[in-house]
C-alpha positions in Angstrom: 0.0 0.0 0.0 1.4 3.4 -1.0 2.3 5.8 1.8 -0.1 8.8 2.1 1.6 12.0 1.1 1.4 14.6 3.8 1.1 18.3 3.0 2.5 21.2 4.9 0.1 23.9 6.3 0.5 27.1 8.1 -1.4 27.6 11.4 -3.4 30.3 9.7 -4.6 27.8 7.0 -5.6 25.3 9.7 -7.6 28.0 11.6 -9.9 28.3 8.6 -11.2 24.7 9.2 -12.9 25.1 12.5 -16.6 24.3 11.9 -18.9 21.3 11.8 -18.2 19.3 8.6 -14.9 21.0 8.1 -12.9 20.4 11.2 -9.1 20.3 11.5 -6.9 20.3 14.7 -3.2 20.3 15.4 -1.5 17.9 17.8 2.2 18.2 18.3 2.8 19.9 14.9 0.7 17.3 13.1 -2.5 18.3 11.3 -5.6 16.0 11.6 -8.8 16.2 9.6 -11.4 15.1 12.2 -14.5 16.3 10.2 -15.9 12.8 9.8 -14.5 11.5 13.1 -16.2 14.2 15.2 -19.5 12.3 15.6 -17.5 9.1 16.5 -15.5 10.9 19.2 -16.1 9.1 22.6 -16.6 12.4 24.3 -19.0 13.7 21.6 -18.5 16.1 18.7 -18.9 19.2 20.9 -15.5 18.5 22.5 -13.8 18.9 19.2 -16.0 21.9 18.1 -15.0 23.9 21.2 -13.6 27.3 20.4 -10.2 26.5 21.9 -10.0 23.2 19.9 -11.6 23.6 16.4 -9.0 24.8 13.9 -6.5 25.3 16.8 -3.5 23.6 18.4 -5.1 21.0 20.7 -1.9 19.5 22.0 -2.4 20.5 25.6 -6.0 19.4 25.6 -5.2 16.1 24.0 -2.5 15.1 26.4 -4.6 16.2 29.3 -7.0 13.4 28.3 -5.3 10.8 26.2 -2.1 8.7 26.1 0.3 9.2 23.2 -0.2 5.6 22.1 -3.7 6.7 20.8 -2.1 8.7 18.0 -0.1 5.6 16.9 -3.1 3.4 16.3 -3.9 2.9 12.5 -7.4 4.3 12.7 -6.1 7.6 14.1 -2.9 7.8 12.1 -5.2 7.8 9.0 -6.7 11.1 10.1 -3.4 12.9 9.8 -3.3 15.0 6.6 -0.2 17.0 7.1 2.2 18.9 9.3 2.7 22.5 10.4 5.2 24.2 8.1 8.7 24.6 9.7 7.8 22.6 12.8 8.6 19.0 13.9 6.9 16.8 16.3 8.5 16.8 19.8 6.8 13.7 21.2 8.1 10.7 19.3 7.1 7.1 19.5 9.7 5.0 21.4 11.7 2.6 19.3 11.9 -1.0 20.5 14.6 -1.5 23.2 14.8 2.2 23.9 15.5 3.4 27.4 13.2 5.9 29.1 14.7 9.4 29.8 12.3 10.1 32.6 14.2 10.3 35.9 13.9 7.1 38.0 12.1 5.3 35.2 15.1 3.1 34.8 17.4 1.7 37.5 20.6 3.7 37.9 22.8 1.0 36.3 20.9 1.7 33.0 20.8 5.5 33.5 23.3 7.7 31.6 26.1 9.0 33.8 25.6 6.4 36.6 27.7 3.4 37.6 27.2 0.0 39.1 29.5 -2.5 40.8 27.2 -5.3 39.7 26.4 -4.9 36.1 28.8 -5.3 33.1 28.6 -4.1 29.5 27.3 -7.6 28.7 24.4 -7.1 31.0 23.6 -3.9 29.2 23.7 -5.4 25.8 21.6 -8.3 27.1 19.0 -6.0 28.6 18.6 -4.1 25.3 18.0 -7.3 23.4 15.6 -8.6 26.0 13.6 -5.4 26.1 13.4 -5.3 22.3 12.1 -8.9 22.3 9.4 -8.3 24.9 8.3 -5.1 23.2 8.1 -6.5 19.7 7.0 -10.1 20.4 5.2 -10.2 23.7 3.7 -6.8 24.5 0.7 -6.9 22.1 0.0 -10.5 22.8 0.2 -9.9 26.5 -2.4 -7.1 26.3 -4.7 -9.3 24.3 -4.4 -12.2 26.8 -5.1 -9.9 29.7 -8.3 -8.7 28.1 -9.6 -12.1 26.9 -8.3 -14.1 29.8 -6.9 -16.7 27.5 -3.5 -18.4 27.8 -0.6 -16.7 26.1 -0.5 -18.0 22.5 1.7 -20.9 21.5 3.4 -18.8 18.9 4.8 -16.4 21.5 5.8 -19.4 23.8 7.6 -20.9 20.8 9.6 -17.7 20.2 10.5 -17.5 23.9 11.8 -21.1 23.6 13.8 -20.3 20.5 15.7 -17.5 22.3 15.9 -19.8 25.4 14.2 -17.2 27.6 12.1 -20.0 29.2 15.3 -21.8 30.2 17.0 -18.6 31.4 14.1 -17.7 33.7 15.2 -20.7 35.9 18.6 -19.0 36.5 22.2 -20.3 36.0 22.7 -24.0 35.9 23.2 -27.2 34.0 20.0 -26.8 32.1 21.6 -24.0 30.1 24.6 -26.2 28.9 24.8 -26.3 25.1 22.1 -23.7 24.6 22.4 -20.5 22.6 21.2 -17.7 24.9 19.5 -14.7 23.3 21.3 -15.2 20.0 24.6 -15.8 21.6 24.8 -12.5 23.5 25.8 -14.4 26.7 27.5 -17.8 27.1 25.7 -20.3 29.3 28.7 -20.5 31.7 28.7 -16.6 32.0 24.9 -16.3 32.6 24.2 -15.2 36.2 21.3 -14.1 38.4 21.6 -10.5 37.2 21.0 -11.7 33.6 17.9 -13.6 34.9 16.7 -10.6 36.9 16.8 -8.5 33.7 14.4 -11.0 32.1 11.9 -10.7 34.9 12.3 -6.9 35.0 11.6 -6.6 31.3 8.7 -9.1 31.3 7.0 -7.1 34.0 7.3 -3.9 32.0 5.1 -5.1 29.2 2.8 -7.5 31.0 0.0 -7.0 33.5 0.4 -8.9 36.8 -1.9 -11.7 35.5 0.1 -12.2 32.4 3.4 -12.1 34.3 2.1 -15.2 36.0 0.4 -16.6 32.9 3.8 -16.3 31.0 4.8 -19.8 32.4 5.5 -18.7 35.9 4.3 -22.1 36.9 7.2 -23.6 35.0 9.7 -21.3 36.7 8.7 -22.5 40.1 7.5 -26.0 39.2 10.5 -27.3 37.1 13.4 -26.6 39.5 12.5 -29.5 41.8 12.5 -31.7 38.8 15.9 -30.4 37.7 17.4 -30.6 41.2 15.8 -33.7 42.6 14.3 -35.7 39.7 15.7 -39.0 38.4 17.7 -39.0 35.2 14.8 -40.8 33.5 12.3 -38.1 34.6 14.6 -35.2 33.7 15.3 -36.6 30.3 11.6 -36.8 29.6 10.3 -33.7 31.2 13.0 -31.0 30.9 13.5 -30.9 27.1 9.7 -30.7 26.3 9.0 -28.1 29.0 12.0 -25.8 28.2 10.9 -26.1 24.5 7.5 -24.7 25.5 5.7 -27.9 24.3 4.5 -28.9 27.8 3.7 -26.8 30.8 4.3 -27.3 34.5 2.6 -26.0 37.7 3.7 -26.1 41.3 0.8 -27.6 43.3 1.5 -27.1 47.0 -1.2 -24.7 48.4 -4.5 -26.2 49.6 -7.7 -24.5 50.8 -7.2 -26.3 54.2 -3.6 -25.3 54.7 -2.7 -22.0 53.0 0.8 -21.0 54.1 1.0 -24.1 56.4 2.9 -26.4 54.1 3.2 -29.0 56.9 -0.6 -29.1 57.2 -1.3 -30.4 53.6 -4.0 -33.1 53.3 -3.3 -34.5 49.8 -2.1 -38.1 50.4 0.0 -40.5 48.4 -0.3 -44.1 49.3 2.3 -46.7 48.0 0.9 -49.5 45.8 3.8 -51.5 44.4 5.7 -49.4 41.9 3.0 -46.6 42.0 1.7 -43.9 44.3 -2.0 -43.5 44.5 -2.6 -39.7 45.0 -5.9 -38.3 46.4 -6.6 -34.7 47.4 -7.1 -31.1 46.1 -5.0 -28.1 45.5 -6.1 -24.4 45.2 -4.8 -21.2 43.7 -2.4 -23.1 41.5 -0.8 -20.7 39.0 -1.0 -22.1 35.4 -3.0 -25.0 36.7 -5.7 -24.8 34.1 -3.3 -25.5 31.2 -0.5 -27.4 33.0 0.6 -30.9 31.7 2.6 -31.7 34.9 2.0 -30.8 38.5 4.9 -30.7 41.0 2.8 -31.8 43.9 3.3 -31.8 47.7 1.8 -34.9 49.3 1.6 -36.6 52.7 2.9 -40.2 52.8 3.3 -42.6 55.7 6.9 -41.6 56.0 6.3 -37.8 55.8 5.9 -35.0 53.3 6.9 -36.0 49.8 7.0 -34.2 46.4 5.8 -36.1 43.4 5.6 -35.1 39.7 2.1 -35.9 38.5 1.3 -35.8 34.8 -2.2 -34.7 33.7 -4.2 -37.8 33.0 -6.9 -40.1 34.4 -8.1 -38.8 37.8 -6.6 -35.3 37.3 -9.0 -32.5 36.8 -8.7 -28.7 36.9 -11.2 -25.8 37.0 -10.5 -22.0 37.0 -10.4 -20.0 40.2 -11.8 -16.5 39.6 -9.5 -13.9 41.1 -9.1 -10.1 41.1 -6.8 -10.4 38.0 -7.3 -11.9 34.6 -7.7 -15.6 34.1 -4.8 -15.5 31.7 -2.8 -16.6 34.7 -4.5 -19.9 34.6 -5.2 -20.0 38.3 -6.8 -23.3 39.1 -8.5 -25.7 41.6 -6.9 -29.1 41.0 -8.4 -32.4 42.0 -6.4 -35.7 42.2 -8.9 -38.6 42.4 -6.9 -41.8 43.1 -4.3 -40.9 40.5 -1.7 -43.6 39.9 1.8 -42.2 39.5 5.0 -44.2 39.1 7.2 -44.1 42.1 10.1 -43.0 39.8 8.2 -39.6 39.6 9.2 -38.9 43.2 11.3 -35.8 43.5 14.0 -36.2 46.2 13.9 -38.8 49.0 10.6 -40.1 50.2 9.6 -38.2 53.4 12.1 -35.4 52.7 9.9 -33.2 50.6 10.0 -30.3 52.9 13.6 -29.6 52.1 12.8 -29.9 48.4 10.1 -27.3 48.6 11.8 -24.9 51.0 15.0 -24.8 48.9 12.7 -23.9 45.9 11.1 -21.0 47.7 14.1 -18.7 47.7 14.3 -18.4 44.0 10.5 -18.0 43.6 10.4 -15.2 46.1 13.4 -13.5 44.6 11.7 -13.7 41.2 8.5 -12.1 42.6 10.7 -9.3 43.9 12.2 -8.8 40.5 8.9 -8.4 38.7 7.3 -6.4 41.5 10.1 -3.8 41.6 10.0 -3.4 37.8 6.2 -2.8 37.9 6.6 -0.4 40.7 9.2 1.6 38.8 6.8 1.8 35.8 4.2 3.3 38.1 6.7 5.9 39.2 7.4 6.8 35.6 3.6 7.1 34.8 3.1 9.4 37.8 6.1 11.6 36.9 4.8 12.0 33.3 1.2 12.7 34.4 2.1 15.1 37.1 4.2 17.1 34.7 1.7 17.3 31.8 -1.5 17.6 33.9 -2.5 21.3 34.3 -4.6 22.3 37.3 -5.4 25.8 38.3 -3.3 26.9 35.4 -0.1 25.1 36.6 1.4 21.6 36.2 0.3 19.2 38.9 3.9 19.1 40.1 3.4 22.7 41.4 1.4 21.2 44.3 3.6 20.3 47.3 1.5 17.4 48.3 2.0 15.8 44.8 5.8 16.3 45.0 5.8 14.7 48.5 4.0 11.6 47.1 6.5 11.4 44.2 9.4 11.7 46.7 8.0 8.8 48.7 7.4 6.7 45.6 10.9 7.3 44.3 12.5 6.5 47.7 10.6 3.3 48.0 11.5 1.9 44.6 15.2 2.9 44.9 15.3 1.2 48.3 13.8 -1.9 46.8 16.2 -1.9 43.9 19.4 -1.5 45.9 18.4 -4.2 48.4 17.5 -6.5 45.6 20.8 -6.0 43.9 22.7 -6.7 47.1 20.8 -10.0 47.6 21.4 -10.9 43.9 25.1 -10.4 44.3 25.1 -12.8 47.2 23.2 -15.3 45.1 25.9 -15.1 42.4 28.6 -15.6 45.0 27.1 -18.5 46.9 26.5 -22.2 46.3 23.0 -23.5 46.3 23.5 -24.9 49.8 24.9 -21.6 51.1 21.9 -19.7 49.6 19.5 -22.0 51.4 21.3 -21.5 54.7 22.0 -17.8 54.5 19.5 -16.1 52.2 16.1 -17.6 53.2 15.6 -14.9 55.9 16.9 -11.9 53.9 14.9 -12.9 50.8 11.8 -13.3 53.0 12.3 -9.8 54.5 13.1 -8.4 51.0 9.8 -9.7 49.6 7.9 -8.4 52.6 9.4 -4.9 52.0 8.9 -4.9 48.3 5.2 -6.0 48.5 4.4 -3.4 51.2 6.1 -0.6 49.3 4.2 -1.7 46.2 0.8 -1.3 47.8 1.9 2.1 49.3 3.0 3.2 45.8 -0.3 2.0 44.3 -2.3 4.1 46.8 -0.2 7.2 46.1 -0.5 6.7 42.4 -4.3 6.7 42.5 -4.2 9.9 44.4 -1.9 11.5 41.8 -4.1 10.3 38.9 -7.5 10.9 40.7 -10.5 9.4 39.0 -8.4 8.3 36.1 -6.5 5.9 38.4 -9.7 4.0 38.9 -10.5 3.6 35.2 -9.7 0.4 33.4 -8.9 2.1 30.1 -7.4 5.4 29.1 -4.9 7.6 30.8 -4.8 5.8 34.1 -5.2 2.2 32.9 -1.8 1.1 34.2 -2.5 2.7 37.6 -5.8 1.0 37.9 -4.4 -2.4 37.0 -1.5 -2.0 39.4 -3.7 -0.8 42.2 -6.0 -3.8 41.7 -3.3 -6.4 41.5 -0.3 -5.2 43.5 -1.6 -7.1 46.5 -1.0 -10.4 44.8 2.7 -10.1 45.5 1.9 -9.8 49.2 0.4 -13.3 49.1 1.9 -15.4 46.4 5.1 -17.3 47.2 4.5 -16.7 50.9 2.3 -14.2 52.7 4.3 -11.1 53.7 3.7 -11.4 57.4 4.8 -15.0 57.4 7.9 -14.1 55.5 8.7 -11.2 57.8 8.5 -13.6 60.7 10.7 -16.1 58.8 13.3 -13.4 58.4 13.4 -12.6 62.1 13.4 -16.3 63.1 16.3 -16.9 60.8 18.2 -14.0 62.4 17.4 -15.2 65.9 18.9 -18.6 65.1 22.2 -16.9 64.4 22.2 -14.7 67.5 25.4 -15.3 69.5 24.8 -16.6 73.0 27.4 -14.4 74.6 26.1 -10.9 73.7 24.5 -8.5 76.1 23.7 -4.8 76.2 
């Protein structure tokens, strides 16, 4: 299709087209003919026919009501007929992979003129490639999935598998050996937790909270017990097909009866020769509605045991309706006398608690990574809005109360970021066993801190945006979604009060006996 030739106009010429049936406006030096669109305008034709709009520069009015992305949609781009002579647009569409120039919209290690002891040039090159991938491949599909409530498309999953993003989300390890990571940007033996954190950060920038979970979060938390504790036979079968995105995994621990009390689970596994017979239910299982395997916590006669249960006879799932989109695949899972080969046991029989507890650290760290990124995006949204919103003839930032809220939001996200990077550095420097011993408490406290600051930022953001912060679409859509779903991080992977107590109990265990005031 041929590109439409745009003409140049003077502002005087535009001003002659300011009546019903012949209506032009200027937005950021671009001239739009909205004559036919006026009656279709959601706010009614009178909005466009107002004296300050019709035939005039409507840039201020437009950005007081609409997001820039509106102008980039094909149906609105078609309305542009020209540009203002001698002028250029100042508000340009971001290119894929581009960094934001808004203060605090990016962590300092990505901000021009700042330095970091943790990140290398390879991390920066990796981050750019990952952001470009998520913006061009995932973003539009993520928005669609959030709205429809359907699972992310297989096409997107396949592309994630091709770049080995699925494998990289499990962190460094043997599962990366021989794989080409992100087109070869980083070698498997050089891949570290900062690289993985970048993936979680960038995923959260383009996905709602529900789609972050729907984007195979179940695999990220359900496959590590298979990798670390599964037999060679099970690993050879399950790992390749799941990391290739052909099969899906869910971690099935939580029950309606037990909640955070892992030791109180009631799902049972009874030995019958070379098989387990599993009976029970699980609730709030992320990705459960579309999972092919369930990494399941069970009670046996010798204690808590983890078993990998494939979907099959006796396994049924049904959606659990939550405050966020069903794209997450949250499920109620029923095991009705399911026969599972004993070889599917993950780790020693009766020692499942250590299997699950060692898995929690990485899951909670991952939640922190996505939550901090989402929180930073809200800071960026509020800085943009407070700068462009005009009240009483001045920008919203002229109000001291708004500046105070922005200060609190910035302080919180920067505190989260720096604590997260410190913990991540320790993860890079420790063995798996050392992490289990030394970092369970700090990661628990970190997650509690991140989830609490997230909800505080959500409340402040709604106050900055006002009524728009409660509207599902339009200017405040990201604020509304964040405000509605930020509380998920306070519950998933361990309730924040439980994790706070865990952190203190871990510290008390290490208190020296010979100290006194």
